[in-house]
C-alpha positions in Angstrom: 17.1 -24.3 -16.0 15.1 -23.6 -12.8 11.3 -23.7 -13.3 9.5 -21.3 -11.0 5.8 -20.8 -11.2 4.7 -17.5 -9.7 1.4 -17.7 -7.8 -1.2 -15.0 -8.2 -1.4 -12.7 -5.2 -4.8 -12.6 -3.4 -6.8 -9.4 -3.3 -5.6 -7.9 0.0 -8.1 -5.1 0.7 -9.7 -6.6 3.8 -8.7 -5.8 7.4 -7.7 -9.5 7.8 -4.9 -8.9 5.3 -3.2 -6.7 7.8 -2.5 -9.7 10.2 1.1 -10.6 10.9 2.7 -13.7 9.6 2.7 -15.2 13.1 -1.1 -14.6 13.4 -1.7 -16.2 10.0 0.4 -19.2 10.9 -1.4 -19.5 14.2 -4.8 -19.3 12.5 -3.8 -22.0 10.0 -2.4 -24.3 12.7 -5.6 -23.8 14.7 -7.8 -24.7 11.7 -5.7 -27.7 10.8 -5.8 -29.1 14.4 -9.6 -28.4 14.6 -10.1 -30.2 11.2 -8.1 -33.2 12.5 -10.4 -33.6 15.5 -9.4 -36.1 18.1 -7.4 -38.2 15.7 -4.0 -38.8 17.4 -0.9 -37.9 15.3 2.8 -37.6 16.0 4.1 -35.7 13.0 2.2 -32.3 13.1 5.5 -30.4 13.4 7.1 -32.0 10.4 3.9 -31.8 8.4 3.5 -28.1 9.2 7.1 -27.3 8.4 6.9 -29.0 5.0 3.6 -27.2 4.2 5.2 -23.8 5.1 8.6 -24.4 3.5 7.4 -25.3 0.1 5.4 -22.2 -0.7 8.1 -20.0 1.0 10.8 -21.5 -1.3 8.5 -21.1 -4.3 7.7 -17.5 -3.6 11.3 -16.5 -2.8 12.6 -18.2 -5.9 10.0 -16.3 -8.0 10.9 -13.0 -6.2 14.6 -13.7 -7.0 13.8 -14.4 -10.7 15.0 -18.0 -10.3 18.4 -16.9 -9.1 19.3 -19.5 -6.5 22.2 -17.5 -5.1 20.0 -14.5 -4.5 17.2 -16.6 -3.0 19.6 -18.5 -0.7 21.1 -15.2 0.5 17.6 -13.8 1.1 16.5 -16.9 3.0 19.8 -17.1 5.1 20.7 -20.5 3.6 23.7 -21.8 1.8 23.1 -22.3 -1.9 23.7 -26.0 -1.5 21.0 -26.2 1.2 18.6 -24.3 -0.9 19.2 -26.6 -3.9 18.5 -29.7 -1.7 15.3 -28.2 -0.4 14.2 -27.3 -4.0 14.9 -30.8 -5.1 13.0 -32.3 -2.1 9.9 -30.4 -3.2 10.4 -30.8 -6.9 10.9 -27.1 -7.4 14.0 -27.3 -9.5 
């Protein structure tokens, strides 16, 4: 059985809620880099992808009612790839 925990949706009545996904990701990346300060790092890309991928998978699985085939099709992934990603993040 697939365990999917739906997250509550934030109240989206402010003008900021009308920003695009790209703008939201850009804002998050900017804040993350500012918070890091001058600390050198070499894995920001992988860290950011993992941080984005996990909630995306969780939300699409919730939207698909836990149906991995439907979620995989929606994401443009094979079901096997989706299963591996779900397992990687402990979302199975």
